[in-house]
C-alpha positions as CSV (number, residue, x, y, z in Angstrom):
1,X,5.6,3.1,11.4
2,X,2.2,3.6,9.9
3,X,-1.4,2.5,10.6
4,X,-2.7,1.7,7.2
5,X,-5.4,4.5,7.5
6,X,-5.0,6.5,4.3
7,X,-4.8,10.2,4.9
8,X,-5.4,11.4,1.3
9,X,-5.1,10.5,-2.3
10,X,-2.2,12.0,-4.3
11,X,-1.8,12.2,-8.1
12,X,1.4,11.6,-10.0
13,X,2.3,14.8,-11.9
14,X,5.8,13.8,-13.1
15,X,8.0,10.8,-13.5
16,X,11.8,11.1,-14.0
17,X,14.1,8.1,-14.7
18,X,17.6,8.4,-13.2
19,X,19.7,5.3,-14.0
20,X,17.7,2.5,-12.3
21,X,15.9,4.9,-9.9
22,X,12.6,6.7,-10.6
23,X,11.7,10.1,-9.1
24,X,7.9,10.5,-8.6
25,X,6.4,14.0,-8.1
26,X,3.1,13.9,-6.4
27,X,0.4,16.6,-6.0
28,X,-1.7,16.2,-2.8
29,X,-3.6,18.0,-0.1
30,X,-0.7,17.3,2.4
31,X,2.3,18.0,0.1
32,X,2.7,21.6,1.4
33,X,2.9,20.3,5.0
34,X,5.7,17.8,4.3
35,X,9.4,18.3,5.1
36,X,12.5,17.1,3.3
37,X,13.7,13.7,4.8
38,X,10.2,12.9,6.0
39,X,8.9,9.3,5.6
40,X,5.6,9.0,3.8
41,X,3.8,5.8,2.7
42,X,3.0,5.8,-1.0
43,X,0.7,2.8,-1.8
44,X,2.1,1.3,1.4
45,X,5.7,1.9,0.4
46,X,7.7,4.0,2.9
47,X,9.6,6.6,0.8
48,X,11.6,9.6,1.8
49,X,10.6,13.1,0.6
50,X,13.6,14.5,-1.4
51,X,12.1,17.7,-2.9
52,X,9.2,20.0,-2.3
53,X,7.3,22.7,-4.2
54,X,4.2,24.7,-3.2
55,X,1.7,21.8,-3.8
56,X,3.9,18.9,-4.8
57,X,6.5,16.6,-3.2
58,X,9.0,14.3,-4.8
59,X,10.2,10.8,-3.7
60,X,12.7,8.4,-5.1
61,X,12.2,4.7,-5.6
62,X,15.3,2.6,-6.1
63,X,15.5,-0.5,-8.3
64,X,15.0,-2.9,-5.3
65,X,11.8,-1.1,-4.4
66,X,10.5,-1.0,-8.0
67,X,11.1,-4.8,-8.3
68,X,9.1,-5.6,-5.2
69,X,6.2,-3.2,-5.6
70,X,3.7,-1.8,-8.1
71,X,5.3,1.6,-8.2
72,X,6.9,0.9,-11.6
73,X,3.3,0.6,-13.0
74,X,2.4,4.2,-12.1
75,X,1.9,6.8,-14.8
76,X,1.4,10.5,-14.8
77,X,-2.1,11.0,-13.6
78,X,-2.2,7.8,-11.5
79,X,-3.8,8.1,-8.1
80,X,-1.7,7.0,-5.1
81,X,-2.6,6.4,-1.5
82,X,-0.7,8.6,1.0
83,X,-0.1,8.3,4.8
84,X,2.3,10.2,7.0
85,X,4.0,8.2,9.7
86,X,2.2,7.4,13.0
87,X,2.5,9.9,15.9
88,X,3.3,8.1,19.1
89,X,0.6,10.0,21.0
90,X,-2.2,9.1,18.6
91,X,-4.6,6.2,18.5
92,X,-3.7,3.2,16.4
93,X,-6.8,3.0,14.2
94,X,-5.6,0.4,11.7
95,X,-2.8,-2.0,12.6
96,X,1.0,-1.8,12.8
97,X,2.3,-1.2,9.3
98,X,6.0,-0.8,8.6
99,X,5.7,0.5,5.0
100,X,7.9,-2.4,3.8
101,X,6.0,-4.2,1.0
102,X,6.4,-8.0,1.2
103,X,5.2,-8.8,-2.3
104,X,2.7,-7.9,-4.9
105,X,-0.6,-9.6,-5.7
106,X,-3.1,-9.6,-8.6
107,X,-6.7,-8.6,-8.2
108,X,-8.7,-11.7,-9.4
109,X,-12.2,-10.5,-8.4
110,X,-13.9,-7.1,-8.0
111,X,-17.6,-7.3,-7.3
112,X,-20.0,-4.4,-6.4
113,X,-22.3,-5.6,-3.7
114,X,-25.3,-3.8,-2.3
115,X,-23.5,-1.0,-0.5
116,X,-19.9,-2.5,-0.5
117,X,-17.3,-4.1,-2.7
118,X,-15.6,-7.4,-2.6
119,X,-12.0,-7.7,-3.8
120,X,-10.0,-10.9,-4.1
121,X,-6.2,-11.0,-4.4
122,X,-3.9,-13.8,-5.4
123,X,-0.3,-13.9,-4.5
124,X,2.7,-16.2,-4.7
125,X,2.3,-18.4,-1.6
126,X,5.8,-19.9,-1.9
127,X,7.3,-16.8,-0.3
128,X,6.0,-18.0,3.1
129,X,3.6,-15.2,3.7
130,X,0.1,-16.0,5.1
131,X,-3.2,-14.4,6.0
132,X,-5.7,-15.5,8.5
133,X,-9.4,-15.1,8.7
134,X,-10.3,-11.8,10.5
135,X,-6.6,-10.9,10.6
136,X,-5.1,-7.7,9.0
137,X,-3.4,-7.2,5.7
138,X,-2.2,-4.0,4.0
139,X,-3.3,-3.6,0.4
140,X,-1.7,-0.5,-1.4
141,X,-1.1,0.8,2.1
142,X,-4.7,0.3,3.3
143,X,-5.3,-1.6,6.5
144,X,-8.0,-4.2,5.7
145,X,-9.6,-7.2,7.4
146,X,-9.0,-10.5,5.7
147,X,-12.0,-12.8,4.8
148,X,-12.0,-16.1,3.0
149,X,-8.3,-16.7,3.6
150,X,-6.6,-19.4,1.4
151,X,-2.9,-20.4,1.2
152,X,-2.3,-17.9,-1.7
153,X,-5.5,-15.9,-1.9
154,X,-7.7,-13.7,0.3
155,X,-10.7,-11.4,0.0
156,X,-11.6,-8.1,1.6
157,X,-14.8,-6.2,1.8
158,X,-14.7,-2.4,1.2
159,X,-17.1,0.1,2.7
160,X,-18.1,3.2,0.6
161,X,-15.8,5.6,2.5
162,X,-12.7,3.5,1.8
163,X,-13.7,3.0,-1.8
164,X,-14.2,6.8,-2.3
165,X,-11.1,7.9,-0.4
166,X,-8.4,5.4,-1.7
167,X,-7.2,4.2,-5.1
168,X,-9.0,0.9,-4.7
169,X,-11.7,2.6,-6.8
170,X,-9.3,2.3,-9.7
171,X,-8.2,-1.3,-9.1
172,X,-9.6,-3.7,-11.7
173,X,-9.3,-7.5,-12.2
174,X,-5.7,-8.1,-13.5
175,X,-4.2,-5.1,-11.7
176,X,-1.2,-5.5,-9.4
177,X,-1.4,-4.2,-5.8
178,X,1.2,-4.0,-3.0
179,X,0.9,-6.3,0.0
180,X,2.3,-6.0,3.5
181,X,1.4,-8.9,5.7
182,X,0.8,-8.5,9.4
183,X,4.1,-8.2,11.3
184,X,3.0,-10.4,14.2
185,X,1.9,-13.1,11.8
186,X,5.3,-12.9,10.0
187,X,7.1,-13.5,13.3
188,X,4.8,-16.3,14.3
189,X,5.2,-18.0,10.8
190,X,9.0,-17.7,11.1
191,X,9.1,-19.2,14.6
192,X,6.9,-22.1,13.4
193,X,9.5,-22.9,10.8
194,X,8.0,-21.0,7.8
195,X,10.1,-19.1,5.3
196,X,11.4,-15.6,5.6
């Protein structure tokens, strides 16, 4: 379980293809503190640490994960949002995040405002996922508040701290992001006869 509060940015230093899997090696400020078998959210995707070096860690994404996320778009040098799992004795600053990406979305608007940024994301609404005004959604692992919710689109407003400390700074119109919808909303939608 995660909170959607990004701990640090990592940078992809190596990518190795192994059959249908991809091994990503990441350099970050927390890599030296990680342990083998530890779960870490990478752009909101829960992945297991499989190898460690002094300042890097390696995780493996299988074909299923690559097909449902934007991890396959990463290149050497790409920045990636990192969050270690939630501690049970800590405050829940974001919202309950599982690290299980529901689907991807495309950025259809990025506008610099006076002191903030507006991003708008479009996703395939036929999958049955929904957002609600003032509800939560996870974009590339970042817990954000939804505004201007539509059946297959929503906007978020980003404060300077979030912009500077996550990879949203690199997201441009046309780029793909990972979405995890609010778990409570998913259960409610299913109980009300929605898909999933």
